[in-house]
N, C-alpha and C positions, 0 to 999 in steps of 0.2 A: 602452675596457682590456682586453687579454686575458686571453683565460679559463684557468686550470690546465689539468691536463691529466686526461679523466674519470675515468681510473683511480684518482688520486687523494683523488679528490672523488666515487668511490664506497665509498674506505674511509673516511673523514673522518666519512659520511654513515651508513654502519657499528657506527664505531666508538665514535660519540658516542650512536646511539641505546640501544647496548647496552653501556654504557662501558667496555666489555672488548674489547682486542687480539687475544686469541685467539678470541674466542667469532665478533667482526669477519671472525676469516681462517677460521673454520669456514665461514660461510650463508656467505664471498664465495667458497670451496675457494681459498685460498691458505693460505701459511706467515706466520707472527704478522711473522716477520721479513719480508714485503713488503711486509704493513698497517703495520707502522714506518717501514719501507723510502718509501712512500707517501706518508705523515703529515707524516715529514721534507721531503720535497719539494713537498710543499702550505708550510707553516711555511717552509723556504725562500723560495717565493714569494712569502709573504705577509708576512715580514720580525716574522714574531707568532707566540710560542705558543698552536699552538688546545687543550690539554688540558692538566693537571693529573696528577701521577702522584700514587699511593698507595697504599701494602700492595695492589698486583698489580693496580686498580683504575686505569681513571681516569675526570677528571670535564674537563665539555667548562668552557674558562676564560671569562674572562667575553670574550673577541671569537669561542672557537668557542661558546656559545652566540646569539652576534647573528649568528654564520653559518650555525649547524645548521638554524633551521625554516625557512627559506626554500628551499635547499637540500635539505632533504626532502620539501617540498614537490613540488619537481620533478621529483624522482626520481618520489615518486606519483603527478606527471600524467604521465611517462612513457610507465611501467607503465599508468597509465589506458588509455593512450592504444593500446596497441598492446594493452592485452585486447580494450579496444572493436574494434579492426581483426579482432581474431581474433573477437570475437562477429560482427560483421556480414560475415565469409565464410561465416558458420556459418551450416545449412540450419534451424536450432531457431529455434523464438519460444519463447522461458522469458515467463507468466506469473506472475503470480501476483493473486489474490483474493481476496475475501472471502467467508466460508464458502457466506452463503445467498444471493447473488446467483451465485456461481460453479456453486454443484450447481443450483443452478434453470434460472435463463433462463441462465445463457453455457453451461453446458455443454450443455445443451439447444439450443443456437444456431451455436455455432458449430465445428461441423460444413460447414455453409452456407460462412465461411471457408476449411476445408481445398478445398474446392470449385474456389475461387476462384483461388487459390495453391495447388495442388497439388506443388509444388516445398519448401515449406515444411513442415516437421515441428514435430507443437504441444508442448508439456507444459506445464500446468495443475497451477499449485502450490494450494490456496486456504486461506487462512490468516487470521483476522482480526488477526492480530498488522503490525503496519511491518516489511514486511522493507526492509535496507538494498540499496537500486538502485545501492548505487555499488560493489562490489564482483565485479558481474560474473554472481552467478548464474541474474540473473533481468534479459528485455530492457525487461519494463514494466512496470509496476501497476497496476490498478484499483483505487481507494480509495474510501471515504468517509468525511468530512468535509469540515471550510470551507476547504480547499485552505489556500493558502501555505506548500508543504512547501518547506524551504529548500535550490536546487539541483536544485530538479525539473520541467522546464514539464507546465504541467499542462491538460489539457482538458477543461471542464466533458461529464456527459453526461445525467443529467436525476436533479431532484430527489430526496431519498427521499418519499416518499409513504405513506399508510396508512391504512384504514379499519376497523372494525371486522367481526371474521370468523368464524362458528362453525360448526359439523354443525345440517344441518335440523336433525334434531333437536332442540335445544338452542335452535334460534330459537323453536321453534315451542310448547316444552314452557312457555318463557320469556318467551310474549309479545311477544318485539324488535321495537315496531313505529315507537317512535320516542327520541329521543335518551337523554332522558330513563329509559326503559326502562332506558341501561344503568346509570343508578345503583348498581341493588341487585344484581344478578347477577356470578355471578363472574369475576372478570377474570383469563389467562393474565400472569403476570409481574405485576403489581399494580401494583408497586414501581416499574416501570420507569418513566421521567420521560417517555418519552410516552405515557404514561395522562394526567399532568396536562396537556400541549401541548394533548391532543384534547378535553380536555375545555375546557378552555381555548377552545378557539376553538369549539366549539358554543356558549356563550352562554348557559347556559342558567340555572334556578334551582336548586339545592338543592348540595349535594356529595355525592362519589363514598362510601359504605358504604368503610371503610379497612380491609382484610383480608389477611390473611398471604399466602394464594392457593397457586401453583407459581412458583418461580423459574427461566427456562430465559435460557441466552443468545446464542442468535441464532434469528433468524425460522424457521426448519430444524424447530426442536426447539419452536418454538413454534406450530408451523404442524400438526403430529405432534401434538400435546393439543387443539388443537380440532378437528385430525377427530376423534379419539375422543372427544368431547361432555364434556370438561373445564372449558370454559369458552368466552370471550367472546375474542378474542386480536386485537392490532393488525398489524394484515398488511399488506403492498405485494401487491396485486394483481395487476404484470405476476410478478410470481413465482410467484405460484398460478393462473395460468388452467388449467391442464389440471384441478384439484380444483373450479375453480368451474363449469369446463363440467358434471365430469362429475357432477355434483353435492353432491360429500363434503364441500363449502363452500360459503355463502353469507354476502352481504356486507346482515348485516336495517334497513342504517341508513345512510340515503343524504348520508354527508359523508366529505368526504375531509379531511385531515388536514396540510398541508406544511407539511416538517419545512424548517432552515436549513442545515441538513446536503447534500449531491448524492454522487454519485458522481464520481468523476472516473478520465482516462487519463495516469496520470502514470511519467514516465524522465527520466530524468538530462539536462541541459543540452545537455551535453555531447554528446548519440546525438539530438540534430535532425535530420530528414533521410535515419537511418538507412533504411532504403528498410521490409523487413518488418515495424518500429515504423512508419512513415507509411500501411504498407497496412492493417495492424490497425485504427492509431487512424480511416483512414476509414470500415472497414470497417463498425465498432459503432457510429460516430457516425449511420451511413445506415439501420442494425437499427434502433434506439433509433428510430425519425423515425419506422417503419411504421407505416399509419393503425392500421392491423388489430391491431394491440400494445395500442391501447386505454389508451396513458400519456397523461394528460392533458397538454394545450397549459402548463397550469399549471405542472405537471411537467420541462416541455422546459425552461424560462427559469428563468436562474441566479436563486436570490434576491435580492432587495433588501440594499443594504448596510443 
């Protein structure tokens, strides 16, 4: 079937979305008469009315409702395609990352990516909120979760893994030697479900003492409290390598819990093959596999089903 003229489809999409011819005219930089003319052209083409007119407003007819959604989606796809082309031409790689991972390991390592690809400028934004990657503000994100994000291509990086960490003074004063010693000491963010998972993975007798403790939102805050001697924290050693090396944090219990959530690189399916995204994905995968980082092999394997 022959397609109707594109200007008529544009006018129909805007008028149907806004339910107003004059507002559609403003958006399209046309006169209201021109919008009305384009819609009459489309109605003549189809031989059916697309709008019901009532008191200065318009509403889609049954035929209009049937056509509007796929036409609107088609325009969205075209807009996204041109936005993607602009992003690909841009020499800026915009990354969204979780606050703790982004502020520690990623911020401290991403300079090596810049040295490899000096033609790319980098913009790193840190938030624990799931940013909308369809809007074009970010090229990709590093996300923490179980995967399965609709419309996104995802690449596994490593599982979240944690072990108890505290200041050396706290470990010594509380004589932390064995897993059982954790049951009664002050725990930072004791209501964090990860503590329950950790104790379950220990398979020791006895239950941890209930406590109110300090509730903090991310590992950066938790690590700061632990370094200050306020208790034991569950932390990921990768993020605190410098503190472990300089002795401001210690790992008194030789047991690691591997979570069923993991870090992923994600980006829209339609952007598969974009050079700057592929270069970053390849780089971060190689970096995290470096033996000197000390990431346990089990953490580098995706969680089982």
